[in-house]
C-alpha positions, 0 to 999 in steps of 0.5 A: 754082094752078088748084085751089081746094084742093090737098094734097101728101103730106099727114099728120097725127097727134094727139099722143096717137095714130097717124097720122090722115091719110097721104100725101094728095094731093088737088086740088079744081077750081073749080066742082066738087062733091067728095064726100069718103067713108069710114068713121068715124075715117078722117080726113075731118073732120080733113082739112076742118079742116086746109084751113079753117086750124084744124089744122096738118099734121104733114108735107106742104103743103096750100093753100086758095084759093091760100094756104097753109092754115097762114097763112090770113088774113081775105081767104081766111076770108071766101071760105070757107063751113064747115058742121059737124054739131058747129058751135056756135050762140048758142042765146040769139039768134033766127035774125034776130039771129044773121044781123044779127050774122054779116053784119057780118063779110062785106063780100059778104053778100048780104041778098036771097040770105039772104032767099031761102035762108030762104024756100027752107028755111022757117027760123023766124027769129023763134025763138031758135036753142036751140028749132031742130030739128037740121034746122032748125040745119043748114039755118040753118048752111048759110045762114050758109055761103052767104049771102056767096057764098063761093068754097069750101064745106066741108061736114062731114056736112051731112045727118046725122040730118035728116028727109026733108024737111029733107034734100031742102030742103038738097039742093035749095038746094045744087043750085040754088045751087052750080050758078048760082054755080060754087063748089067744094065738098068734102063729107065725108059718110056719106049716099051715096045724097045725095052721088050726086046732088051729086057730080061727083068722089069721093074715098075716105079709108080708115085715113087713106089716099086710096084712090080719087079720080076723077070719079063718071061714070068710077067708075060706068062701070068697076064692073059686077056680072057673072053667068055662068049656068051657068059653072064656076069658071074663070080669075080676074084682077085686075079681078075682085072677090068671085068667088063659085060657086054652083049657078046659076053664077059671079058677081063684080064687075068693076072695069075695065069697058069695051067691050073688056073686055065683049068679052073676058068674052063670049068667055071665058064665052059668051052666059050672061053679064050685066052690071049697073050698080051704084050708088055704095053698092055700089060703095063697099061692094066697095071696102071690103070688098075691102081688107085693114084697115091698121094 
């Protein structure tokens, strides 16, 4: 199996509620940074827990590092780094004591690499973890998840609540390390601007369904904001979202932009048409607001 992570027709539901995930088919390739985006309650954290072996799917199948995620063993867990904003720590121990304790469980623990991460993220290892700020805790959890050179990093809201400095330090370490190590990363996050700097691929879960999964470059290449000055309301087609007619003309979001499509629109509307690239945040807002709520 070439994929580091793969799911096929994966579904999950808690016993007390409706489906959280429905028929999810996802692949994460070695060396890629795969962003997992979606609104609160969409199922992102649940998917990461299934892939880490903490939850079992109701239907379908999932594999992590080539092994059935329902039957992960020590060898797989020693190759998976996991970070969650809700992850507990031993608050009565210092950072240094926690590192000494944790490294016993990982034969590949790299003390020199751990020291490098500590310095890069300015972690106070002499202090007890209970005194750490949220930013310090998240950076320390990232260190614990990376110091043994995992093949896969599962990150659940790693940037949540961080100040600007802590966020930049964490991102710098991720950029430097994942680029050198060629680890696979699956990152669930609401911080779209930060994800845009890191991701190769973007997957979107909406109401438990995987509604989008493609390379970031491809996604940004096919979305354009279009303004047609002075044009009357005319025909629309399937590639156009949020069509608005105003005093200055016609505007819409084009979802299938290409050189051929540009030529078609210029022929249709004449010289008064302008095309603007869209950042990932605007693309996702457009995706979410154009999709009807599902039960």
